[in-house]
N, C-alpha and C positions, 0 to 999 in steps of 0.2 A: 427445397425440397424438390423442385422443378428441377436443379441442374445435378440431383444426387440418382432420379427417375430418369432422366436421359443418359446418363454417365452407365447406368448398368444397361438401359433399352441397346446402348449400343455393346455394351460389352456380350451381350446375349446374342445379338446379332451376328456378330466376329465368337460366337463358342467359345468366350472366354471366361473359366470356371473361375469363382468366388474369390481364392488363395492366388489365383494369379492377378487377378485383375486389380487386387488390394495391394500389390506391390509396387515400389515408391515408382520404378519406372516406364508399370504399365501405366500408372495413375497420369501420370504426367505425359506421355504419349495421347491419349484419350483427352485428358482436359484438355490438350492443344486443341484438338478436333474441334473438340466442343466452341475454346475461343474464338476459332475459326471461324465454326458458322455463325453464330450467334455476332461476331463483330460484321458480317457479311449483312445482317437482318438491321443491328444498330447503329450503322452507317446512313443505311436507308432513311432511318428512321431520323435522325440526326441532319440528312440533308433535307427533307421535309420540314423540322421544328426551325433550322435555318433560313427555310425562304420564306416561311410562315410571319418571320420576327421582320423579315427585311434585312435581315444582312448581309452588307454586299456580299457580291459572289466572290471576291476574292478572297476575302475572308474565313469562308464556308471552311472550308480543307483542317481549319485550326483546330475544329471541334469534333473532337474523335473521340471514340472508345478507346478506355485505356487498363489492358490486364496488368496489376502492380502485382498481386501475391498469389500465390498458391502456397495454401495450408493445407498440411496432411493430418493435423487437428487444431483447433482452435477452441478458446475458454474466451467466452464473452459475458460481460459482467454491463449491470443496469445501468453505468455510466456511460458515458460518450468517451469516444476514445481511448479506453483500457480494455485490453486483453491480453490474451496471452498464447502462444501459437508455435507448431511448430512450422517452419517454411521451407516446401522445397524448389519453390523458383520466386524469385523477386525482379520481374520487368525483364523478364526473357534469360537470366540468368540462371543457369540450374547447379546448384548446388551436391558439391560430391559427397558432403556429409550434410543431411537437414538441419538446418540452424534453431536454437528458438529465441520469438523475440516478441519480447515483452514494453507495452506501450500503458504508459500511464497509472499504474499500478501502485498505489502507495505503500507497497510492499519495496519496492526500489527506491523508497525517497530515502535520500540521508538524514532525514530525520527519525526514521526508522534504526530500531539496534541495531544493530548486525546478525547479531546471534537468531533474532527475531527474523530477518530479512534473509538470513541462509538458510535457516529452520524449514520457511515455508518456500524459498524460493526452490528447495528439496521435493516439497509438498508436490507444487506444483509443476515440478520436472518428470519426477518420478512414479506419483499417482494417479499424474494427470492426462499430460500430453505424451509421455513416454509409457500409460500402462500399455500392455501387449492384449492385456481383457479390457473387459468393462471395467467403467472406471467406479471403484467400489468409494461411496458415500459414510460408510460404515468405518472403512480403514481408516478417509480423511477425519471422520468423527474421531477416530481414537489419538491420532495423530495429535489433533486439537487440543485433546484432554489431556496427553500427557506432555505437552508443552505447556499447556497453561498449571500444571503441579508441577515441572520442570521450575517453571515463572517464578511462584509463588516460595517453591523451598529457596532456588539461588536470594532473591531480596528477603526471606525472612533470615539466610545464612549474611545477610547485608554484601552481597559480593555486589559490586558497585561496577561490572561490564552488563549488569542488565537493569541500569541506570539509562533514562533518554540521554539521547547524544542532540548537541544542539550547536549556532557556530553564534558567538555573538560579534558583532560591529561593533557600532559605537552609538552612546547616549543618542548624541544628535543625528543621525543618520534615520533614527525612526520620528515619522511623523507624530503618533500616539506611543510615546513612548513604553510608559507607563503599563499598557497593554499585551504588551509582548511578552511573554514568558521569559525569556533569555535574560531580558535586561533585570526585571525582579529576581531573578534567579542569580547574576550576577553580582547585584547590588548589594544583595544582602549577603552573601560570601565577603566581597569587600569589604564591608561594612564590618565583618567581626575577625576577620584576616586582614588589614592593610600591608601585612611585611609578607605577606603571600596572596597579592592581589592579582586577579584574573588582569589579563590585559585586553587590546581592543583586538577583535579579527581573531580570538583565540577558541579553539573548542572546544566545548565543554559536556559534562556529564551535570544532566539536573534531575534531582530525586524532587519527589514531592512528598510536601509534609501535612501536617493535621493540626495546625499553631490557629486556630482560627480566633482566639483573642487573648489577650497577654494573661491573663489569668490560668491558663491553661496551664503556662510554665512559670508563673510568678512567684510560688513560690516550691519546685524544686531544684534542690539544693546540687545533683548532681549536674546543672549547669553552672558553672562559675557566674558568678555575680556580675563581672563587666557582657556576659555574651548577654545573658536578660534584658543589662542596659541598653546593652547597642539593638537590639531586637527591635524593643521598646520603642527606640530612638528613629530607626531604620522604619520600621513598618507601623506598629500602631499608632504613631504621631505623624506618621506622611499621609497628608489627606487623599492621595492621587490612589491610594493602597490599602487603607487601614479598615476598607470594608468587606477586604478579603480575606484577610490574617494573614499570617508567615506561610506561604503554598508549596513555595521553591525555593531553592537552596543550588546553586552548581557547586560542581565540583571541577576544580582542577583535573585535566586527562593525567596529568604527572603522578595521582592519590589512586594508591591502590587500596585506602582502606576511608572511610567515614568517619567523622571525628564520634566520641562513644558518645558526648551528651544528646547526640541527632536521632539516634538507632528507634531510641521509644515514639519518637514520633515521627517515625518515615509511613505516608501512606500507601501501603506495600498492594492494596486490593485495586488502589486507581491506576498506583504503575503498570498493574498486570493488564488491566482494560485497555491502557494506553497502547502498550506494544500490540495485543492484540487487537485491537480496532486497526490494525493496518490491514490487518489479512482478513476481514470481516466481505470482502468484493468476491475474492475465492469463494465460503461460500455460499454466497448469494449466489454465486454463476452454479454451484450445485445444487441449488434449488432446497438448501438446508437453510430452517428457520432463524433468520434474523430479526434481534428487536433491537429499536431505538429510543433512548433513554438519555436526557439531558445531552443531543448531539452526539453521540456517544453508543457504536452500535455492539450489540450482544447477541451470543448463540443462545437458543433459547428452547424446548421443547412444547412452546406452546403452541396450537394452530390456532388460525385465522378461519374465524364463522364468520360465515354471510347469512344472516336472515330474511326470506324475504315472504311477502304475504301472500 
């Protein structure tokens, strides 16, 4: 806020109107002036500091202020080193076209569904960073609920492109393999379909299931008997995961359809929340209400209330 006031004070002193001062070229020039002024005083502060800590005189010049980025607009999150911004200048280099810089956001991770990633990357770019007018939280909320609806419709229609991506390594490469979702998912698929086995280091899609007990599927004649037997042996007779039930199964990337017997047991609501969870830092940054339940975050219309005596 102090730098912003200094920015406008310089513009007022130079009789630069508001529209002109907000043009990228003028922003860069004025901010360079501010950096130069603050750099002089910062160097004096650093000189005093290095003397006070008895740093050798020949080493003191190494401690200096660095101007790394000039952002046109910056979205900060509550997590360290997670942000999104439009960069005008990076380490003294002025970009001909401003560049979008995203760091640490869950939405960028390979474990995020590519449709979800692309959708919310567009929300960040068009509705937050590149928004010409003030940011509309109403529009951002509408985008969120629209995609939530599309996700649920897609999963209810058994579209595999909305499943969760993962990469399977090798069973031996994990310190605690049965705690890794991809391991449990791949092992179940390979047990059921040994003729179509997922190989080590393959990328897969993961479907979340709702089969907490063997009794859930024991009498389901729509599931072939040999598949029920395999699930019983691979999951419910495996002491490492039997208490978790059959919660996940992998699908090879080459498969474009889910096995029919699996469809009634898909946990679509959980897969929707898994997809949307990656976007929650965006909404927290917009100061929209987000609540946490069982390690997952959800949008909410509940407002926090503090009671003081």
